[in-house]
C-alpha positions as CSV (number, residue, x, y, z in Angstrom):
1,M,-31.8,-22.3,-12.6
2,D,-31.3,-25.3,-12.5
3,D,-32.5,-25.4,-16.4
4,E,-30.8,-22.7,-17.5
5,L,-27.6,-23.5,-18.9
6,F,-24.9,-20.8,-18.9
7,D,-22.4,-19.4,-20.5
8,A,-20.4,-20.2,-18.1
9,I,-20.5,-20.6,-14.1
10,I,-17.3,-18.6,-12.5
11,I,-16.0,-20.8,-9.2
12,G,-14.9,-18.0,-6.4
13,G,-15.0,-14.3,-6.3
14,G,-11.9,-12.8,-6.2
15,L,-10.0,-10.8,-8.7
16,S,-8.9,-13.6,-11.5
17,G,-13.4,-15.1,-10.6
18,L,-14.2,-10.6,-10.3
19,A,-12.1,-10.7,-13.9
20,A,-13.7,-12.7,-15.9
21,A,-17.6,-12.3,-15.0
22,W,-17.2,-8.6,-15.9
23,T,-15.6,-9.0,-18.8
24,L,-18.3,-12.6,-19.8
25,A,-21.3,-10.0,-18.7
26,D,-19.9,-6.9,-21.1
27,S,-19.2,-9.1,-24.0
28,G,-23.6,-10.1,-23.2
29,K,-22.5,-13.4,-22.3
30,N,-24.9,-15.5,-19.2
31,V,-22.1,-15.6,-16.5
32,F,-22.9,-16.6,-12.5
33,L,-20.0,-16.5,-10.3
34,I,-20.4,-18.5,-7.2
35,E,-18.7,-17.2,-3.8
36,K,-18.9,-19.2,-0.7
37,G,-18.0,-16.4,1.6
38,D,-20.3,-14.0,3.1
39,Y,-19.3,-11.4,0.0
40,C,-16.9,-11.5,-2.3
41,G,-13.9,-10.1,-0.6
42,A,-14.6,-12.0,3.3
43,K,-11.9,-14.8,2.9
44,N,-9.5,-12.4,0.9
45,V,-6.8,-11.7,4.3
46,T,-4.2,-10.2,1.2
47,G,-2.7,-7.3,2.6
48,G,-0.7,-6.6,-0.3
49,R,-0.5,-4.1,-3.5
50,L,-1.6,-3.9,-7.2
51,Y,0.6,-3.1,-10.1
52,V,-2.3,-0.9,-11.8
53,K,-0.4,0.2,-14.7
54,A,0.6,-3.9,-15.6
55,L,-2.3,-4.4,-16.5
56,G,-2.6,-1.0,-19.2
57,N,-6.0,-0.3,-20.4
58,T,-7.2,-3.1,-20.5
59,F,-10.7,-3.1,-18.2
60,G,-11.2,0.2,-19.7
61,Q,-12.2,2.7,-16.5
62,L,-13.0,-0.6,-14.3
63,F,-10.7,0.9,-11.4
64,D,-11.7,4.3,-12.3
65,D,-13.2,4.7,-8.7
66,A,-11.4,1.5,-6.8
67,P,-11.1,2.0,-3.5
68,F,-7.0,1.5,-3.7
69,E,-5.6,2.6,-0.5
70,R,-1.7,4.5,-1.5
71,S,0.1,5.0,-4.5
72,I,3.3,3.5,-3.4
73,S,5.9,5.7,-3.9
74,C,9.1,4.9,-1.4
75,E,10.0,1.2,-2.5
76,E,12.4,-0.5,0.9
77,L,14.5,-3.7,1.4
78,C,15.1,-4.7,4.9
79,L,18.4,-7.0,5.7
80,M,17.6,-7.9,9.8
81,A,20.1,-9.2,11.2
82,P,19.9,-10.6,15.1
83,E,21.3,-7.7,16.4
84,G,20.8,-5.4,13.0
85,S,19.1,-4.4,10.2
86,L,20.1,-2.4,6.8
87,T,17.0,-0.8,5.6
88,L,17.6,-0.2,1.6
89,S,15.2,2.9,0.7
90,Y,14.4,3.8,-2.9
91,T,12.1,6.7,-4.4
92,D,12.2,8.4,-7.6
93,N,9.7,11.5,-9.6
94,T,8.2,8.5,-11.3
95,L,7.2,6.2,-8.0
96,S,5.5,9.9,-7.2
97,E,3.3,11.0,-10.0
98,L,-0.4,10.4,-10.8
99,P,-1.7,7.9,-10.7
100,G,0.5,5.4,-9.6
101,Q,2.3,2.5,-10.6
102,S,1.4,0.2,-7.5
103,Y,-1.4,1.0,-5.0
104,S,-1.6,-1.0,-1.6
105,V,-5.2,-2.3,-1.6
106,C,-7.5,-3.8,0.9
107,R,-9.2,-6.9,-0.3
108,A,-12.7,-7.0,1.2
109,K,-13.2,-2.9,-0.3
110,L,-11.7,-3.7,-3.6
111,D,-13.5,-7.0,-3.6
112,R,-17.3,-5.5,-3.2
113,Y,-16.4,-2.8,-5.3
114,L,-15.6,-5.3,-8.7
115,A,-18.7,-7.4,-7.4
116,K,-21.2,-4.5,-7.9
117,Q,-19.1,-3.2,-11.3
118,A,-20.0,-7.4,-13.0
119,E,-23.7,-7.2,-10.9
120,K,-24.3,-3.8,-13.2
121,K,-22.6,-5.7,-15.9
122,G,-25.0,-8.5,-15.9
123,A,-22.9,-11.3,-13.8
124,L,-25.4,-13.0,-11.7
125,I,-23.0,-13.6,-8.3
126,A,-24.5,-15.8,-5.0
127,T,-22.6,-15.8,-2.1
128,K,-23.5,-18.6,1.0
129,M,-23.1,-21.0,-1.4
130,R,-20.8,-23.5,-1.7
131,V,-19.6,-26.0,-4.7
132,D,-19.3,-29.3,-3.9
133,E,-17.5,-31.1,-7.3
134,L,-17.8,-30.7,-10.7
135,V,-20.1,-32.3,-13.4
136,I,-18.2,-34.7,-15.5
137,V,-19.6,-35.9,-18.4
138,D,-16.9,-38.4,-20.7
139,G,-14.9,-36.7,-19.5
140,V,-16.0,-33.0,-20.5
141,V,-16.9,-30.9,-17.4
142,S,-20.8,-29.6,-18.4
143,G,-21.3,-27.9,-14.9
144,V,-21.1,-27.7,-11.1
145,R,-23.0,-29.7,-8.4
146,C,-23.2,-27.4,-5.5
147,G,-25.7,-29.9,-2.5
148,G,-28.6,-32.1,-4.0
149,E,-28.4,-29.2,-7.4
150,E,-27.0,-29.9,-10.9
151,L,-25.9,-26.0,-12.5
152,P,-24.9,-27.1,-16.2
153,A,-22.5,-24.5,-18.3
154,K,-20.6,-24.5,-21.2
155,V,-17.6,-23.5,-19.6
156,V,-16.6,-24.0,-15.9
157,I,-13.3,-21.1,-15.1
158,C,-11.9,-22.4,-11.2
159,A,-11.2,-18.9,-9.9
160,D,-11.7,-19.9,-6.6
161,G,-7.6,-19.9,-4.4
162,V,-4.7,-21.1,-4.1
163,L,-6.0,-25.1,-2.0
164,S,-9.0,-25.8,-5.3
165,L,-9.1,-29.2,-5.9
166,F,-11.1,-29.0,-8.8
167,P,-8.0,-28.7,-11.0
168,E,-7.4,-32.1,-9.7
169,Q,-10.8,-33.6,-9.8
170,A,-10.6,-32.2,-12.7
171,G,-7.5,-34.6,-14.0
172,L,-5.6,-31.0,-14.4
173,R,-3.0,-31.6,-12.7
174,G,-1.5,-33.8,-8.9
175,P,-1.4,-32.6,-5.5
176,Y,1.1,-30.1,-5.1
177,D,5.0,-30.9,-3.7
178,P,4.9,-28.5,0.0
179,K,7.5,-27.1,-1.2
180,H,5.4,-24.9,-3.2
181,Y,3.7,-23.9,-0.7
182,A,3.9,-20.7,2.4
183,V,1.7,-19.4,4.9
184,G,1.4,-16.3,5.2
185,L,0.4,-14.2,8.7
186,K,-0.7,-11.0,8.9
187,E,-2.7,-7.6,11.1
188,V,-3.9,-4.3,9.9
189,I,-3.2,-2.2,12.0
190,E,-4.8,0.8,12.5
191,L,-3.1,4.0,12.7
192,D,-3.6,7.7,12.9
193,T,-3.4,9.0,8.3
194,Q,-1.4,12.3,9.5
195,L,1.1,9.6,12.2
196,I,1.6,7.0,9.0
197,N,2.2,10.0,7.1
198,E,5.5,10.9,9.5
199,R,6.5,8.0,10.5
200,F,6.7,6.9,6.7
201,G,8.1,10.1,5.1
202,V,4.9,10.4,2.5
203,A,2.6,12.8,1.3
204,D,-1.0,12.6,1.5
205,G,-2.2,10.1,-0.1
206,Q,1.2,8.2,-0.9
207,G,2.4,5.2,0.8
208,A,5.4,2.9,1.0
209,A,6.2,-0.6,0.9
210,R,8.7,-2.6,2.6
211,L,10.1,-6.5,2.5
212,F,12.5,-8.2,5.1
213,M,14.4,-10.6,4.6
214,G,16.4,-12.1,7.8
215,S,15.7,-12.7,11.1
216,A,12.6,-11.8,10.1
217,T,11.8,-15.4,9.6
218,N,14.4,-17.2,12.3
219,G,16.4,-17.1,9.2
220,I,13.8,-19.7,7.1
221,F,12.7,-19.5,3.8
222,G,10.5,-16.9,3.7
223,G,10.3,-12.6,4.7
224,G,8.4,-9.6,6.2
225,F,5.9,-6.6,4.2
226,L,4.7,-4.0,5.5
227,Y,2.3,-2.2,3.3
228,T,1.0,1.3,4.0
229,N,-3.2,1.8,3.9
230,K,-4.9,4.6,4.0
231,D,-5.4,4.8,7.6
232,S,-4.1,1.3,9.3
233,I,-0.9,-0.8,8.2
234,S,-0.9,-4.6,6.4
235,L,1.7,-6.2,8.3
236,G,2.6,-10.1,8.2
237,L,5.1,-13.0,7.7
238,V,5.3,-15.4,5.0
239,L,7.3,-18.2,5.6
240,G,8.0,-22.1,3.7
241,I,6.0,-24.1,5.3
242,D,7.9,-27.5,4.2
243,A,11.4,-25.1,5.3
244,F,9.5,-24.0,8.2
245,A,8.1,-28.0,9.1
246,Q,11.9,-29.3,8.8
247,K,13.0,-26.0,11.0
248,E,14.3,-27.8,14.1
249,L,12.8,-26.2,17.9
250,A,11.5,-23.5,15.5
251,P,9.2,-21.1,17.3
252,T,5.2,-21.0,16.5
253,A,4.3,-19.4,13.6
254,P,2.4,-17.0,16.1
255,E,5.4,-16.4,17.7
256,L,7.9,-15.5,14.9
257,L,4.6,-13.0,14.4
258,D,5.5,-11.3,17.8
259,R,8.4,-11.2,17.5
260,F,8.7,-9.7,14.7
261,K,6.3,-6.5,15.8
262,A,8.6,-5.9,18.7
263,R,11.5,-5.6,16.6
264,P,13.2,-1.6,16.8
265,E,12.8,-1.6,12.9
266,I,8.8,-2.3,13.9
267,A,7.7,-1.3,16.8
268,P,7.9,2.6,16.7
269,L,6.0,2.8,13.5
270,I,2.8,0.4,15.0
271,A,2.8,2.3,18.5
272,G,-0.1,3.7,19.7
273,G,-2.3,1.7,16.7
274,N,-4.8,-0.7,16.5
275,P,-5.3,-4.3,15.9
276,V,-8.1,-5.1,14.0
277,E,-7.6,-8.1,12.1
278,Y,-5.5,-10.9,12.5
279,S,-5.4,-14.1,9.5
280,A,-4.0,-16.8,8.1
281,H,-3.9,-19.1,4.5
282,V,-2.0,-20.5,2.6
283,V,0.0,-19.4,-0.5
284,L,2.0,-20.3,-3.5
285,E,5.6,-20.2,-3.7
286,G,6.4,-22.3,-7.1
287,S,7.3,-20.7,-10.6
288,Y,6.8,-21.3,-13.8
289,D,7.2,-25.0,-13.6
290,H,4.9,-25.5,-11.7
291,L,2.1,-23.4,-13.2
292,S,-1.2,-25.9,-13.8
293,K,-2.7,-27.2,-17.0
294,L,-4.5,-23.9,-17.6
295,Y,-8.3,-25.5,-20.3
296,G,-9.6,-28.5,-20.2
297,N,-12.5,-30.0,-22.1
298,G,-14.9,-27.5,-20.8
299,I,-12.8,-25.6,-18.3
300,L,-10.5,-23.0,-17.3
301,V,-7.9,-22.9,-14.4
302,A,-7.5,-18.7,-13.8
303,G,-5.7,-17.1,-10.9
304,D,-4.1,-18.8,-7.9
305,S,-5.5,-21.7,-8.4
306,A,-3.4,-21.6,-11.5
307,G,-0.3,-20.7,-9.7
308,F,0.3,-17.5,-10.7
309,S,1.6,-15.8,-7.1
310,L,4.9,-14.9,-7.7
311,N,8.2,-14.3,-5.3
312,A,10.7,-12.1,-7.4
313,G,12.8,-11.2,-4.2
314,Y,12.8,-8.1,-3.6
315,T,8.7,-7.4,-4.9
316,V,5.8,-10.3,-4.4
317,R,3.1,-10.1,-7.2
318,G,0.0,-12.0,-8.6
319,M,-3.0,-9.9,-7.8
320,E,-2.8,-8.5,-10.8
321,Y,-1.9,-11.7,-12.7
322,A,-5.3,-13.0,-11.5
323,L,-7.5,-9.9,-13.0
324,M,-5.5,-10.5,-15.9
325,S,-5.7,-14.9,-16.0
326,G,-9.7,-13.8,-15.1
327,H,-10.1,-11.8,-18.0
328,L,-7.7,-13.4,-20.9
329,A,-9.8,-17.0,-20.3
330,A,-12.9,-15.3,-20.3
331,R,-12.3,-13.9,-23.7
332,A,-11.2,-18.2,-24.6
333,V,-14.9,-18.5,-23.4
334,I,-16.3,-15.5,-25.3
335,E,-14.5,-17.0,-28.4
336,A,-15.1,-21.1,-27.8
337,T,-19.8,-20.4,-26.9
338,E,-19.5,-18.3,-29.8
339,K,-18.2,-20.5,-32.5
340,D,-19.6,-23.5,-30.3
341,D,-16.9,-25.8,-29.7
342,T,-15.8,-25.4,-25.5
343,S,-13.3,-28.7,-26.6
344,A,-9.7,-28.5,-24.7
345,A,-8.7,-27.9,-28.4
346,S,-10.9,-24.3,-28.5
347,L,-10.4,-23.1,-25.4
348,A,-6.9,-23.7,-25.5
349,L,-6.7,-19.9,-26.6
350,Y,-6.2,-19.2,-23.1
351,E,-2.9,-20.1,-22.9
352,K,-2.0,-18.6,-25.9
353,L,-3.1,-15.5,-25.2
354,L,-1.6,-15.8,-21.0
355,E,1.4,-16.6,-23.3
356,D,1.8,-12.6,-25.8
357,S,0.7,-11.0,-22.1
358,F,2.9,-10.2,-19.3
359,V,2.2,-12.5,-17.3
360,I,3.4,-15.8,-18.8
361,K,6.6,-13.9,-19.6
362,D,7.1,-12.1,-16.0
363,F,6.9,-16.3,-14.7
364,K,9.1,-17.8,-17.8
365,A,11.7,-14.3,-16.7
366,H,12.1,-15.4,-13.0
367,K,11.3,-19.1,-13.5
368,N,15.1,-19.7,-11.5
369,V,13.9,-17.0,-8.8
370,A,12.3,-20.0,-6.5
371,A,14.9,-22.0,-6.4
372,S,18.0,-19.9,-6.1
373,L,16.1,-17.6,-3.2
374,D,15.8,-20.7,-1.1
375,H,19.2,-20.8,0.1
376,Q,20.2,-20.3,3.7
377,R,23.0,-17.6,3.2
378,F,20.6,-15.6,1.9
379,F,18.9,-15.7,5.2
380,N,21.4,-15.9,7.3
381,Y,24.6,-15.4,6.6
382,Y,24.3,-12.1,3.9
383,P,21.7,-10.3,7.1
384,E,24.3,-10.3,9.2
385,F,27.0,-9.8,6.8
386,A,25.5,-6.9,5.5
387,T,24.5,-5.4,9.0
388,G,28.7,-6.2,10.0
389,I,30.5,-3.8,7.9
390,M,28.2,-1.3,8.7
391,H,28.6,-1.6,12.4
392,D,32.0,-1.6,12.3
393,L,31.9,1.5,9.4
394,Y,29.9,3.6,12.6
395,K,31.2,1.7,15.7
396,V,33.4,4.7,17.2
397,D,35.4,3.9,20.2
398,G,39.1,4.3,20.2
399,P,41.1,5.2,17.1
400,K,39.1,4.5,14.0
401,Q,40.0,2.4,11.0
402,S,40.3,4.3,7.3
403,I,37.7,2.5,4.6
404,Y,39.5,0.1,3.0
405,P,41.2,-2.3,6.2
406,T,37.2,-1.9,7.3
407,L,36.4,-3.2,3.8
408,R,38.9,-5.7,3.9
409,K,38.4,-7.5,7.7
410,H,35.0,-9.1,6.1
411,L,35.5,-8.8,2.3
412,T,38.8,-11.9,2.9
413,A,39.6,-14.0,-0.3
414,G,37.5,-17.5,0.9
415,V,34.2,-15.1,0.7
416,M,35.0,-13.6,-2.1
417,K,35.2,-16.4,-3.8
418,D,32.2,-18.2,-1.9
419,I,29.9,-14.8,-3.4
420,L,31.8,-15.0,-6.5
421,F,31.5,-18.4,-7.7
422,N,29.0,-19.8,-5.3
423,D,26.1,-17.4,-4.2
424,F,26.9,-15.3,-7.9
425,G,26.2,-18.3,-9.8
426,K,22.6,-18.8,-8.4
427,L,21.7,-14.4,-8.5
428,R,22.1,-15.0,-12.0
429,K,19.4,-16.8,-12.4
430,L,17.2,-14.8,-11.2
């Protein structure tokens, strides 16, 4: 193998790496994917959703038989205060149509499926194998080093996740600031399929996605999430590392997750369930301004390694960005190798393809979200403000005021000034 020059070596067998491998192999390129885990998907603990319609027809029939869990037909947002909560639930006919706009997924299943499809196309995939460092000669990435063996390649695609050190080694970026990171905690809780249908009011094959803001994270930057799978629930928290570290007397992250599970908004939904998986994972909470440089001489960066994870407040996205960035990285490699030029100038095509895709367009549209949401009033004040109004509207323990004076009690001049001139100014940037 050490005498073989690959068109591309891909580091990481997640969605971006597998999309790149599948695309390259489909074009007849000699591609080698290296995954550190026991199998592709073994280390991917994401409990979330994939927006398949955003991908269009990019992957043809690749996802026709993919092991998706449920089509998300109900979108929910819960503002959680210490003593109450307000949940907004939205559905419409288009969300219930099949094929769905988005699906809940279990990555161990999905990644193994995609690995098999890439291998059918001719991609070589090695698991239980770790890349130690890039091989860089005169400023050009020319392969990777695994143990004592050097594996040469025309291009290396870094797709090994948020904590990848290879872009730094190649000089494409420096270390991220801790405020751009979060830690995600997740449990997978097995539950009977029919119970899930009944508790979330969905039909077979349909599911719900619910995000939580406020007391779910003890008022710090972050949020909770719940996604329904076929016969399980993915439940967890995402906590901003910088904010969490600065919070005085903060409980530990596992303690927060236990408190979250015990809340009356959660406990009845998971009652009788059997926890079968617990995991923690670092995620990127950056923005367009914090994306890695995407290319260099002989190297491209895709997926979470590049920073393609987006928290838009009302939804969290990343999987479709990983798939599309991996695919577009492969397209850039195909063109570069066919003209025998894998310099940074040639591989810059990757950035142009991304600029023309929904990936960079989404990041530009939401470039101010992270800074705007990093505002304590959204996590402390507004959940209590909203639940306070609802409490007074629905409380009946004697003579009852009409709606207007009840609202006027909460919507004072000072409150309206803060909302209109302080908070609304931030929301305008979202």
